[in-house]
N, C-alpha and C positions, 0 to 999 in steps of 0.2 A: 133495253130500257124497261124499268119496272112499270106494270100497268097503272099504278097509282102515282106515277112520277110526272111532274110538269117541269119543263125547263123555263126558268124566268131570268130576268135581267139580261136579255140578249143584247149583244153589241152589233149594230149594223155595219156592214162592209159592202161596198158596191164594186162591181167589176164590169168593164166595158172592153170591147175589142174595137180599136180605131182603124178599121180597114181603109178609111179615107185618108189616113196619114202615111200610107205605105211608101210612096215616093218621097214625101217630105222628110220622112224619118232618115232616109239616106243623107239628105242635106244636113239634118240636125247632127248626125254622127260626125260628119266632116267638120261642121262648125264647132262642136264641142272638142274635138281633137285639136283643132287649130287654137282654141282658147287654152288648152292644156300645154301647148307649146309656146304660148306668148304671155300668159298671165301666171301669177303665183297661186298655188292651191290654197283653199280655205280648209281649216281644221275644225270640224264639229264632232260628229259621231263617227267619222270615217277613220278606220285604222288601216293605213296604207291607202292606195288609190288616190285619185284626184277629184276634188270637189271644187266646182267653179264658184265664182261670186254668186250671190243669191238674188240678183235682180235681172235675170235673163228675160223676164217677161217684158222688159223695156226694149229688147233688141228686135229689130224689124223682122228677122227671120221667123220669130215666134208669134207674130200677131194673129195669124189665122188659127194657130194652135191655142192661143189664149182664149179666143172666142169660143172654140169647141169646149175647152175646159170649163169656162164660165157657164155655158149652156147646160152641160151635164151636171155641174154642181148646183146650178139653180133648180134643176128638176129634182134634185135630192132635197135641198133646203125647203122647197115649196111644200113638201110633205109635212113639215114642221111649222112653217110660217111663210106664207107667200108674199109678205110685205117687205121682205128683206132684199137689199141690193148687195151684190157680192163684188169683190175685187180680188185680184191675185196679189197676195201680201208678200210673196217671195217665190222665186223659181230658180233652180240650180241644176247643173248637170253633175252626174256621178260617173266616173270612169274607173272601173275596178279590174285588176289583174289577178292572177293566181295568188291566193293567200289573203287578199284584201277583203275587208268586211266592215260592217257598221255596228257599233256597240248599241246597247239598249238606249233608247231615247224617245222623246215625245216632241211634238211640234207646236208652234204658235198658230193662232187662227181658230176657225171652227171646223174646217175640213182640211185634210192633207192627202197627198197621194203620190203615186209614182207611175210614170209611163216608161215602158221598156222599149228601147230603140234597137238594141243589139244584145242578143241573149244566147251565148253558147251553152251547151249542155253542162250541167253541174257547176254553174257559176254562182251558186248561193241562193237559197230560198229566202223570201221575206217571211219573217216569223212575227205574227201578231200575238202579243202577250195577253193572256187572259187577265182582265182587270180585277177579277176576284182574288186579290193577292192573299187574303186570309186563308183561302182554300189550300194554298201550297204547303201549309204546315200540318194539314189534317189528313185523315185516311181517305176521305172523299174529296178528290182533287179534280179541278177542271184542267184541261190541257190547252197549251198554246196552239195556235192555228197556223200551220205552214202554207205558204203560197209558192208554187213553182212558177217562176217568171216565164213569160212568153213574149216574143216580139209583138209589138202593137197592143199589148194588154195595158190597160189603165186600171189601177186599183185605187179606190178612194175610201177613206176611213175617217172617223172623228179624230181631230188633232190631238186629243188627250190620250189616245190609245197608244200605249207603249209598244215598241216594236224594235226589231233588229234585223240585220242581214247576215246570214251565215258566210263563212269564208268561201271564196271561190276556189274550186278545184279544177277550173278550166285553164287551158293554155291560151285561149283567146280572150279578148277584152269584152267585158259586159259594160254597156253604156245605157244609162237611164236618165230621166228628167224627173225631179221631185218638185213639189210645190205646196204652198199653203194658201188657203182661201180665207179671206176675212169678210166681215160684214160691215157695211157702211151704216 
């Protein structure tokens, strides 16, 4: 970096390791696989793979997880405005096999994120797209930010931040839970 250079317009991204969800995650995996065998997939940004309905936050199995998500997201939002009440606007499971990926997209709400339940090696990185889109046509470019998924990792970002998931190169299944957080 040049000594006279400042980086401005930073985009916040938050990462957590949910060690307390270790055993529950095994149940989440079984639950999501069962849904994939009994319900029709949703098609949004997923290219291949299975995406569940987007109201999993209402299912009993996720009630403790919901409270953890809301606590963590409240600690984030409080940095900006501590008078806001949050709710889970949507939550869905993602089951990806070799070759499956998610195309460029954004979410609804104020915060969005992903929790990784089962993550084989080389199952596709989450790529956060630099919001300075005008830089991509110039000599001085900003770069997209790749995140290598890990089991029990929770990544939270502003809902407006464009992102995608690279194709999986793994023979095993990657399973994650995505969500949107709204403000009341």
